[in-house]
Biopython code that builds the backbone (N, CA, C, O; Angstrom):
import numpy as np
from Bio.PDB.StructureBuilder import StructureBuilder

atoms = [
    (1, "MET", "N", (80.581, 91.307, 35.984)),
    (1, "MET", "CA", (80.334, 91.129, 34.489)),
    (1, "MET", "C", (79.391, 92.103, 34.491)),
    (1, "MET", "O", (78.825, 92.717, 35.396)),
    (2, "LYS", "N", (79.300, 92.141, 32.762)),
    (2, "LYS", "CA", (78.895, 93.012, 31.874)),
    (2, "LYS", "C", (77.237, 92.620, 31.807)),
    (2, "LYS", "O", (76.879, 91.445, 31.724)),
    (3, "ASN", "N", (76.296, 93.729, 31.853)),
    (3, "ASN", "CA", (74.694, 93.133, 31.707)),
    (3, "ASN", "C", (74.008, 92.485, 30.803)),
    (3, "ASN", "O", (72.939, 91.878, 30.874)),
    (4, "ALA", "N", (75.223, 92.806, 29.374)),
    (4, "ALA", "CA", (74.292, 91.905, 28.615)),
    (4, "ALA", "C", (74.701, 90.425, 28.354)),
    (4, "ALA", "O", (74.080, 89.503, 27.826)),
    (5, "ALA", "N", (76.365, 90.525, 29.077)),
    (5, "ALA", "CA", (77.163, 88.596, 29.454)),
    (5, "ALA", "C", (75.748, 87.913, 30.525)),
    (5, "ALA", "O", (75.055, 86.900, 30.437)),
    (6, "PHE", "N", (75.803, 89.076, 31.507)),
    (6, "PHE", "CA", (74.632, 88.212, 32.660)),
    (6, "PHE", "C", (73.190, 88.112, 31.990)),
    (6, "PHE", "O", (72.422, 87.181, 32.230)),
    (7, "LYS", "N", (72.840, 89.377, 30.949)),
    (7, "LYS", "CA", (70.919, 88.726, 30.883)),
    (7, "LYS", "C", (71.136, 87.390, 29.916)),
    (7, "LYS", "O", (70.310, 86.477, 29.894)),
    (8, "GLU", "N", (72.444, 87.392, 29.058)),
    (8, "GLU", "CA", (72.934, 85.771, 28.066)),
    (8, "GLU", "C", (72.537, 85.119, 29.088)),
    (8, "GLU", "O", (71.344, 84.874, 29.270)),
    (9, "LEU", "N", (73.610, 84.697, 30.009)),
    (9, "LEU", "CA", (73.221, 84.079, 31.003)),
    (9, "LEU", "C", (72.161, 83.399, 31.110)),
    (9, "LEU", "O", (71.614, 82.389, 30.665)),
    (10, "MET", "N", (71.963, 84.598, 32.137)),
    (10, "MET", "CA", (70.160, 84.285, 32.607)),
    (10, "MET", "C", (69.258, 83.315, 31.881)),
    (10, "MET", "O", (68.782, 82.259, 32.298)),
    (11, "GLN", "N", (69.117, 83.943, 30.618)),
    (11, "GLN", "CA", (68.137, 83.422, 28.966)),
    (11, "GLN", "C", (68.801, 82.119, 29.049)),
    (11, "GLN", "O", (67.852, 81.338, 29.121)),
    (12, "SER", "N", (69.829, 81.465, 29.078)),
    (12, "SER", "CA", (70.415, 80.407, 28.939)),
    (12, "SER", "C", (70.372, 79.044, 30.387)),
    (12, "SER", "O", (70.565, 77.832, 30.294)),
    (13, "VAL", "N", (70.094, 79.757, 31.421)),
    (13, "VAL", "CA", (69.347, 79.134, 32.464)),
    (13, "VAL", "C", (68.061, 78.690, 32.122)),
    (13, "VAL", "O", (67.855, 77.477, 32.178)),
    (14, "ALA", "N", (66.902, 79.660, 31.680)),
    (14, "ALA", "CA", (65.862, 79.381, 31.570)),
    (14, "ALA", "C", (65.798, 78.575, 30.945)),
    (14, "ALA", "O", (65.202, 77.583, 31.365)),
    (15, "GLU", "N", (66.491, 78.560, 29.331)),
    (15, "GLU", "CA", (66.139, 77.655, 28.982)),
    (15, "GLU", "C", (66.259, 76.006, 29.253)),
    (15, "GLU", "O", (65.588, 75.015, 28.964)),
    (16, "MET", "N", (67.881, 76.372, 30.200)),
    (16, "MET", "CA", (68.120, 74.476, 29.996)),
    (16, "MET", "C", (66.601, 74.289, 31.531)),
    (16, "MET", "O", (66.383, 73.139, 31.910)),
    (17, "LYS", "N", (65.931, 75.228, 32.064)),
    (17, "LYS", "CA", (65.346, 74.472, 33.152)),
    (17, "LYS", "C", (64.153, 74.501, 32.509)),
    (17, "LYS", "O", (63.304, 74.018, 33.259)),
    (18, "SER", "N", (63.409, 75.046, 30.849)),
    (18, "SER", "CA", (62.542, 74.752, 30.933)),
    (18, "SER", "C", (63.297, 72.958, 29.702)),
    (18, "SER", "O", (63.189, 71.903, 30.327)),
    (19, "ILE", "N", (63.532, 72.904, 29.146)),
    (19, "ILE", "CA", (64.793, 72.205, 28.167)),
    (19, "ILE", "C", (64.259, 70.373, 29.591)),
    (19, "ILE", "O", (64.054, 69.197, 29.289)),
    (20, "ARG", "N", (64.243, 71.215, 31.255)),
    (20, "ARG", "CA", (64.580, 69.864, 31.922)),
    (20, "ARG", "C", (63.406, 69.450, 32.659)),
    (20, "ARG", "O", (63.350, 68.416, 33.324)),
    (21, "ALA", "N", (62.079, 70.640, 32.463)),
    (21, "ALA", "CA", (60.482, 70.295, 32.293)),
    (21, "ALA", "C", (60.245, 69.633, 31.227)),
    (21, "ALA", "O", (59.425, 68.717, 31.285)),
    (22, "GLY", "N", (61.005, 69.987, 29.813)),
    (22, "GLY", "CA", (60.390, 68.970, 28.842)),
    (22, "GLY", "C", (59.329, 69.634, 28.001)),
    (22, "GLY", "O", (58.469, 69.209, 27.229)),
    (23, "ARG", "N", (59.815, 71.230, 28.567)),
    (23, "ARG", "CA", (59.010, 72.490, 27.837)),
    (23, "ARG", "C", (59.283, 72.877, 26.971)),
    (23, "ARG", "O", (58.585, 73.724, 26.414)),
    (24, "LEU", "N", (60.586, 72.372, 26.391)),
    (24, "LEU", "CA", (61.287, 72.595, 24.864)),
    (24, "LEU", "C", (62.535, 72.046, 24.995)),
    (24, "LEU", "O", (63.378, 72.186, 25.881)),
    (25, "ALA", "N", (62.532, 71.217, 23.697)),
    (25, "ALA", "CA", (63.015, 70.660, 23.309)),
    (25, "ALA", "C", (64.895, 71.181, 22.995)),
    (25, "ALA", "O", (65.077, 72.238, 22.391)),
    (26, "PRO", "N", (65.772, 70.590, 23.323)),
    (26, "PRO", "CA", (67.307, 71.088, 23.082)),
    (26, "PRO", "C", (67.746, 71.038, 21.995)),
    (26, "PRO", "O", (67.486, 69.988, 21.408)),
    (27, "THR", "N", (68.605, 72.105, 21.196)),
    (27, "THR", "CA", (68.550, 72.672, 20.287)),
    (27, "THR", "C", (70.250, 71.652, 20.336)),
    (27, "THR", "O", (70.778, 71.947, 19.264)),
    (28, "ARG", "N", (70.808, 71.077, 20.780)),
    (28, "ARG", "CA", (71.799, 70.073, 20.351)),
    (28, "ARG", "C", (71.595, 69.086, 21.632)),
    (28, "ARG", "O", (71.126, 69.529, 22.680)),
    (29, "GLN", "N", (71.978, 67.717, 21.482)),
    (29, "GLN", "CA", (71.780, 66.576, 21.999)),
    (29, "GLN", "C", (72.585, 65.612, 21.880)),
    (29, "GLN", "O", (72.372, 64.657, 21.133)),
    (30, "VAL", "N", (73.830, 65.775, 22.759)),
    (30, "VAL", "CA", (74.960, 64.515, 22.782)),
    (30, "VAL", "C", (74.277, 62.699, 22.752)),
    (30, "VAL", "O", (73.934, 62.313, 23.869)),
    (31, "ASP", "N", (74.218, 62.373, 22.387)),
    (31, "ASP", "CA", (73.750, 61.144, 22.749)),
    (31, "ASP", "C", (75.326, 59.882, 23.074)),
    (31, "ASP", "O", (75.989, 59.446, 22.133)),
    (32, "LEU", "N", (75.634, 59.503, 24.639)),
    (32, "LEU", "CA", (76.992, 58.899, 24.697)),
    (32, "LEU", "C", (76.316, 57.172, 23.734)),
    (32, "LEU", "O", (75.234, 56.685, 23.404)),
    (33, "THR", "N", (77.235, 56.960, 23.679)),
    (33, "THR", "CA", (77.109, 55.757, 22.707)),
    (33, "THR", "C", (78.484, 54.430, 23.231)),
    (33, "THR", "O", (79.613, 54.531, 22.752)),
    (34, "PRO", "N", (78.170, 53.410, 24.124)),
    (34, "PRO", "CA", (79.356, 52.532, 23.749)),
    (34, "PRO", "C", (80.855, 52.686, 23.874)),
    (34, "PRO", "O", (81.648, 52.378, 24.764)),
    (35, "LYS", "N", (81.001, 53.332, 22.550)),
    (35, "LYS", "CA", (82.226, 53.144, 22.227)),
    (35, "LYS", "C", (83.010, 55.049, 22.687)),
    (35, "LYS", "O", (84.151, 55.250, 22.268)),
    (36, "HIS", "N", (82.594, 55.742, 23.163)),
    (36, "HIS", "CA", (82.956, 56.941, 24.402)),
    (36, "HIS", "C", (83.226, 56.200, 25.519)),
    (36, "HIS", "O", (82.485, 55.643, 26.329)),
    (37, "PRO", "N", (85.021, 56.334, 25.376)),
    (37, "PRO", "CA", (85.931, 56.524, 26.772)),
    (37, "PRO", "C", (85.363, 56.577, 27.751)),
    (37, "PRO", "O", (85.791, 55.772, 28.578)),
    (38, "ARG", "N", (84.081, 57.523, 28.267)),
    (38, "ARG", "CA", (84.167, 57.637, 29.265)),
    (38, "ARG", "C", (82.981, 56.868, 29.812)),
    (38, "ARG", "O", (83.049, 56.430, 30.960)),
    (39, "ALA", "N", (81.548, 56.611, 28.833)),
    (39, "ALA", "CA", (80.560, 54.892, 29.212)),
    (39, "ALA", "C", (81.201, 54.286, 29.476)),
    (39, "ALA", "O", (81.190, 53.831, 30.620)),
    (40, "ILE", "N", (82.386, 53.835, 28.309)),
    (40, "ILE", "CA", (82.599, 52.620, 28.580)),
    (40, "ILE", "C", (83.644, 52.366, 30.233)),
    (40, "ILE", "O", (83.647, 51.338, 30.910)),
    (41, "ARG", "N", (84.355, 53.523, 30.485)),
    (41, "ARG", "CA", (85.162, 52.987, 31.692)),
    (41, "ARG", "C", (83.596, 53.399, 32.961)),
    (41, "ARG", "O", (84.006, 53.266, 34.114)),
    (42, "ALA", "N", (82.339, 53.747, 32.934)),
    (42, "ALA", "CA", (81.918, 53.565, 33.506)),
    (42, "ALA", "C", (81.520, 52.761, 33.863)),
    (42, "ALA", "O", (81.374, 52.429, 35.040)),
    (43, "GLN", "N", (81.099, 51.975, 32.458)),
    (43, "GLN", "CA", (80.500, 50.602, 32.560)),
    (43, "GLN", "C", (81.741, 49.729, 33.255)),
    (43, "GLN", "O", (81.361, 48.903, 34.086)),
    (44, "LEU", "N", (82.446, 49.768, 33.139)),
    (44, "LEU", "CA", (83.911, 48.976, 33.682)),
    (44, "LEU", "C", (83.788, 49.198, 35.263)),
    (44, "LEU", "O", (84.167, 48.286, 35.996)),
    (45, "GLY", "N", (83.234, 50.464, 35.857)),
    (45, "GLY", "CA", (83.193, 50.761, 37.149)),
    (45, "GLY", "C", (84.388, 51.338, 37.572)),
    (45, "GLY", "O", (84.617, 51.631, 38.746)),
    (46, "TYR", "N", (85.447, 51.572, 36.289)),
    (46, "TYR", "CA", (86.942, 51.801, 37.415)),
    (46, "TYR", "C", (86.891, 53.932, 37.409)),
    (46, "TYR", "O", (85.946, 54.566, 36.940)),
    (47, "THR", "N", (88.020, 54.508, 37.980)),
    (47, "THR", "CA", (87.867, 55.515, 37.829)),
    (47, "THR", "C", (89.069, 55.824, 36.748)),
    (47, "THR", "O", (89.613, 55.051, 35.959)),
    (48, "GLN", "N", (89.308, 57.305, 37.001)),
    (48, "GLN", "CA", (90.005, 57.324, 35.009)),
    (48, "GLN", "C", (91.692, 56.749, 35.504)),
    (48, "GLN", "O", (92.336, 56.053, 34.719)),
    (49, "GLU", "N", (92.282, 57.157, 36.920)),
    (49, "GLU", "CA", (93.101, 56.609, 36.833)),
    (49, "GLU", "C", (93.682, 54.565, 37.127)),
    (49, "GLU", "O", (94.827, 54.145, 37.294)),
    (50, "GLU", "N", (92.432, 53.808, 37.085)),
    (50, "GLU", "CA", (92.190, 52.595, 37.401)),
    (50, "GLU", "C", (92.005, 52.375, 36.213)),
    (50, "GLU", "O", (92.084, 51.162, 36.021)),
    (51, "PHE", "N", (91.705, 53.167, 34.902)),
    (51, "PHE", "CA", (91.202, 52.724, 33.675)),
    (51, "PHE", "C", (92.070, 52.942, 32.306)),
    (51, "PHE", "O", (92.042, 52.488, 31.162)),
    (52, "ALA", "N", (93.257, 54.361, 33.419)),
    (52, "ALA", "CA", (94.884, 54.414, 32.558)),
    (52, "ALA", "C", (95.081, 52.831, 32.511)),
    (52, "ALA", "O", (94.865, 51.989, 31.639)),
    (53, "ALA", "N", (95.583, 52.775, 33.821)),
    (53, "ALA", "CA", (96.458, 51.676, 34.014)),
    (53, "ALA", "C", (96.292, 50.157, 33.297)),
    (53, "ALA", "O", (97.194, 49.332, 33.149)),
    (54, "LEU", "N", (94.663, 50.005, 32.834)),
    (54, "LEU", "CA", (94.170, 48.935, 33.161)),
    (54, "LEU", "C", (94.428, 48.726, 31.401)),
    (54, "LEU", "O", (94.548, 47.675, 30.771)),
    (55, "LEU", "N", (94.459, 50.343, 30.847)),
    (55, "LEU", "CA", (94.934, 50.302, 29.473)),
    (55, "LEU", "C", (96.232, 50.527, 28.832)),
    (55, "LEU", "O", (96.581, 50.533, 27.651)),
    (56, "GLY", "N", (96.896, 50.724, 30.020)),
    (56, "GLY", "CA", (98.217, 50.548, 29.432)),
    (56, "GLY", "C", (98.380, 52.334, 29.218)),
    (56, "GLY", "O", (99.547, 52.467, 29.588)),
    (57, "VAL", "N", (98.127, 53.076, 29.022)),
    (57, "VAL", "CA", (98.150, 54.680, 28.721)),
    (57, "VAL", "C", (98.005, 56.125, 29.749)),
    (57, "VAL", "O", (97.110, 56.348, 30.564)),
    (58, "GLY", "N", (98.869, 56.758, 29.504)),
    (58, "GLY", "CA", (98.911, 57.843, 30.756)),
    (58, "GLY", "C", (97.550, 58.213, 31.054)),
    (58, "GLY", "O", (96.728, 57.942, 30.179)),
    (59, "LEU", "N", (97.035, 58.912, 32.360)),
    (59, "LEU", "CA", (96.234, 59.811, 32.803)),
    (59, "LEU", "C", (95.353, 60.459, 32.291)),
    (59, "LEU", "O", (94.129, 60.468, 32.421)),
    (60, "GLY", "N", (96.182, 61.111, 31.578)),
    (60, "GLY", "CA", (96.121, 62.446, 31.084)),
    (60, "GLY", "C", (95.524, 62.291, 29.807)),
    (60, "GLY", "O", (94.848, 63.189, 29.305)),
    (61, "THR", "N", (95.881, 60.452, 28.873)),
    (61, "THR", "CA", (95.477, 60.044, 27.946)),
    (61, "THR", "C", (94.020, 60.291, 27.385)),
    (61, "THR", "O", (93.490, 60.826, 26.411)),
    (62, "VAL", "N", (93.571, 59.439, 28.821)),
    (62, "VAL", "CA", (92.285, 59.345, 29.194)),
    (62, "VAL", "C", (91.843, 60.476, 29.862)),
    (62, "VAL", "O", (90.777, 60.236, 30.429)),
    (63, "ARG", "N", (92.179, 61.459, 30.002)),
    (63, "ARG", "CA", (91.384, 62.337, 30.312)),
    (63, "ARG", "C", (91.270, 63.743, 29.086)),
    (63, "ARG", "O", (90.673, 64.812, 29.214)),
    (64, "HIS", "N", (92.005, 63.279, 28.043)),
    (64, "HIS", "CA", (92.147, 63.709, 26.730)),
    (64, "HIS", "C", (90.651, 63.652, 26.251)),
    (64, "HIS", "O", (89.801, 64.516, 26.038)),
    (65, "TRP", "N", (90.688, 61.781, 26.139)),
    (65, "TRP", "CA", (89.749, 61.099, 25.350)),
    (65, "TRP", "C", (88.285, 61.632, 25.558)),
    (65, "TRP", "O", (87.354, 61.777, 24.766)),
    (66, "GLU", "N", (88.434, 61.910, 27.124)),
    (66, "GLU", "CA", (87.013, 61.955, 28.180)),
    (66, "GLU", "C", (86.177, 63.521, 27.745)),
    (66, "GLU", "O", (84.976, 63.646, 27.506)),
    (67, "GLN", "N", (87.177, 64.548, 27.739)),
    (67, "GLN", "CA", (87.139, 65.847, 27.562)),
    (67, "GLN", "C", (87.052, 66.126, 25.572)),
    (67, "GLN", "O", (87.060, 67.306, 25.223)),
    (68, "GLY", "N", (86.994, 65.278, 24.690)),
    (68, "GLY", "CA", (87.154, 65.416, 23.288)),
    (68, "GLY", "C", (88.149, 65.587, 23.035)),
    (68, "GLY", "O", (88.401, 65.357, 21.853)),
    (69, "ASP", "N", (89.234, 66.036, 23.842)),
    (69, "ASP", "CA", (90.212, 67.037, 23.204)),
    (69, "ASP", "C", (91.148, 65.991, 21.930)),
    (69, "ASP", "O", (91.717, 66.470, 20.949)),
    (70, "ARG", "N", (91.088, 64.280, 22.340)),
    (70, "ARG", "CA", (91.841, 63.475, 21.625)),
    (70, "ARG", "C", (90.826, 62.499, 21.155)),
    (70, "ARG", "O", (89.675, 62.634, 21.570)),
    (71, "GLN", "N", (91.156, 61.384, 20.214)),
    (71, "GLN", "CA", (90.582, 60.696, 19.368)),
    (71, "GLN", "C", (91.550, 58.932, 20.394)),
    (71, "GLN", "O", (92.704, 58.517, 20.284)),
    (72, "PRO", "N", (90.756, 58.580, 20.974)),
    (72, "PRO", "CA", (91.925, 56.904, 21.172)),
    (72, "PRO", "C", (92.036, 56.267, 19.252)),
    (72, "PRO", "O", (91.153, 56.421, 18.409)),
    (73, "THR", "N", (93.229, 55.657, 19.075)),
    (73, "THR", "CA", (93.667, 55.397, 18.047)),
    (73, "THR", "C", (94.038, 53.650, 17.796)),
    (73, "THR", "O", (93.234, 52.768, 18.101)),
    (74, "GLY", "N", (94.965, 53.466, 17.383)),
    (74, "GLY", "CA", (95.975, 52.076, 17.263)),
    (74, "GLY", "C", (95.213, 50.962, 18.608)),
    (74, "GLY", "O", (94.036, 50.889, 18.961)),
    (75, "ALA", "N", (96.083, 50.423, 18.966)),
    (75, "ALA", "CA", (95.316, 49.130, 20.391)),
    (75, "ALA", "C", (94.488, 49.604, 20.918)),
    (75, "ALA", "O", (93.431, 49.002, 21.105)),
    (76, "ALA", "N", (94.760, 51.215, 21.453)),
    (76, "ALA", "CA", (93.495, 51.518, 22.558)),
    (76, "ALA", "C", (92.250, 51.250, 22.016)),
    (76, "ALA", "O", (91.578, 50.285, 22.379)),
    (77, "LYS", "N", (91.875, 52.095, 21.113)),
    (77, "LYS", "CA", (90.964, 52.079, 20.157)),
    (77, "LYS", "C", (89.958, 50.735, 19.903)),
    (77, "LYS", "O", (88.740, 50.602, 19.788)),
    (78, "ALA", "N", (91.252, 49.701, 19.874)),
    (78, "ALA", "CA", (90.409, 48.419, 20.068)),
    (78, "ALA", "C", (90.081, 47.861, 20.868)),
    (78, "ALA", "O", (89.049, 47.194, 20.937)),
    (79, "LEU", "N", (91.116, 48.054, 21.871)),
    (79, "LEU", "CA", (90.847, 47.534, 23.493)),
    (79, "LEU", "C", (89.524, 48.556, 23.668)),
    (79, "LEU", "O", (88.586, 47.994, 24.233)),
    (80, "LEU", "N", (89.344, 49.575, 23.391)),
    (80, "LEU", "CA", (88.105, 49.962, 24.040)),
    (80, "LEU", "C", (86.930, 49.367, 23.305)),
    (80, "LEU", "O", (85.907, 49.304, 23.986)),
    (81, "ARG", "N", (86.840, 48.893, 22.009)),
    (81, "ARG", "CA", (85.964, 48.738, 21.333)),
    (81, "ARG", "C", (85.425, 46.870, 21.944)),
    (81, "ARG", "O", (84.262, 46.558, 22.201)),
    (82, "VAL", "N", (86.396, 46.115, 22.019)),
    (82, "VAL", "CA", (86.828, 44.723, 23.203)),
    (82, "VAL", "C", (85.972, 45.401, 24.284)),
    (82, "VAL", "O", (85.067, 44.582, 24.444)),
    (83, "ALA", "N", (85.726, 46.477, 25.160)),
    (83, "ALA", "CA", (85.113, 46.606, 26.482)),
    (83, "ALA", "C", (84.592, 47.210, 26.184)),
    (83, "ALA", "O", (85.205, 48.145, 26.699)),
    (84, "ALA", "N", (83.965, 47.579, 25.789)),
    (84, "ALA", "CA", (82.132, 48.647, 25.263)),
    (84, "ALA", "C", (80.944, 47.046, 25.263)),
    (84, "ALA", "O", (79.911, 46.988, 25.930)),
    (85, "ARG", "N", (81.527, 45.774, 24.232)),
    (85, "ARG", "CA", (81.150, 44.755, 23.762)),
    (85, "ARG", "C", (81.010, 43.481, 25.025)),
    (85, "ARG", "O", (80.235, 42.538, 25.181)),
    (86, "HIS", "N", (82.370, 44.095, 25.912)),
    (86, "HIS", "CA", (82.391, 42.237, 26.299)),
    (86, "HIS", "C", (83.135, 43.127, 28.270)),
    (86, "HIS", "O", (84.189, 42.841, 28.839)),
    (87, "PRO", "N", (82.128, 44.075, 28.694)),
    (87, "PRO", "CA", (83.362, 44.507, 30.034)),
    (87, "PRO", "C", (83.006, 43.514, 30.508)),
    (87, "PRO", "O", (81.891, 43.808, 30.941)),
    (88, "SER", "N", (83.257, 42.102, 30.827)),
    (88, "SER", "CA", (83.072, 41.076, 31.828)),
    (88, "SER", "C", (84.937, 40.699, 31.419)),
    (88, "SER", "O", (85.903, 40.677, 32.181)),
    (89, "VAL", "N", (84.853, 40.440, 29.893)),
    (89, "VAL", "CA", (86.275, 39.622, 29.591)),
    (89, "VAL", "C", (87.083, 40.845, 29.575)),
    (89, "VAL", "O", (88.210, 40.407, 29.802)),
    (90, "VAL", "N", (87.202, 42.323, 29.421)),
    (90, "VAL", "CA", (88.550, 43.181, 30.002)),
    (90, "VAL", "C", (88.587, 42.467, 31.346)),
    (90, "VAL", "O", (89.339, 41.589, 31.770)),
    (91, "ARG", "N", (87.320, 43.247, 32.014)),
    (91, "ARG", "CA", (87.856, 43.905, 33.005)),
    (91, "ARG", "C", (88.481, 42.395, 33.810)),
    (91, "ARG", "O", (89.439, 42.531, 34.571)),
    (92, "GLU", "N", (87.830, 40.867, 33.571)),
    (92, "GLU", "CA", (88.871, 39.729, 33.978)),
    (92, "GLU", "C", (90.378, 39.821, 33.814)),
    (92, "GLU", "O", (91.298, 39.731, 34.627)),
    (93, "SER", "N", (90.325, 40.102, 32.030)),
    (93, "SER", "CA", (91.434, 39.810, 31.767)),
    (93, "SER", "C", (92.542, 40.634, 32.095)),
    (93, "SER", "O", (93.539, 40.089, 32.569)),
    (94, "LEU", "N", (92.523, 42.059, 31.891)),
    (94, "LEU", "CA", (93.222, 42.755, 32.022)),
    (94, "LEU", "C", (93.457, 43.171, 33.608)),
    (94, "LEU", "O", (94.213, 44.086, 33.934)),
    (95, "ALA", "N", (92.853, 42.531, 34.360)),
    (95, "ALA", "CA", (92.491, 43.148, 35.457)),
    (95, "ALA", "C", (93.847, 41.574, 36.502)),
    (95, "ALA", "O", (94.446, 41.586, 37.577)),
    (96, "GLN", "N", (93.733, 40.682, 35.530)),
    (96, "GLN", "CA", (94.841, 39.746, 35.932)),
    (96, "GLN", "C", (96.593, 40.042, 36.031)),
    (96, "GLN", "O", (97.543, 39.735, 36.752)),
    (97, "ALA", "N", (96.395, 40.582, 35.203)),
    (97, "ALA", "CA", (97.855, 40.969, 34.413)),
    (97, "ALA", "C", (98.950, 41.707, 35.048)),
    (97, "ALA", "O", (99.978, 41.952, 34.416)),
]
sb = StructureBuilder()
sb.init_structure("model")
sb.init_model(0)
sb.init_chain("A")
sb.init_seg("    ")
for serial, (resi, resn, name, xyz) in enumerate(atoms, 1):
    if name == "N":
        sb.init_residue(resn, " ", resi, " ")
    sb.init_atom(name, np.array(xyz, "f"), 0.0, 1.0, " ", f" {name:<3s}", serial, name[0])
structure = sb.get_structure()
């Protein structure tokens, strides 16, 4: 690693420690909302594989959603909205299918 890149990396680590200690405010913050597929999956308590099977989509699709490469559309988006608002209903209804 070049010296300049190493210095930049070490500066980032120092900033991270300051943010975690509350001495510095983050410059960028992402707040997960129930609309995020990962948060919804966690709320339901499923693995990516189980969540994909539950929704009837491929595992790669769930991974792309969670990485932000793609956004859910159509029926999947509507189902995710329901899952965010009523996780127990989705868990009970789809697990029986």
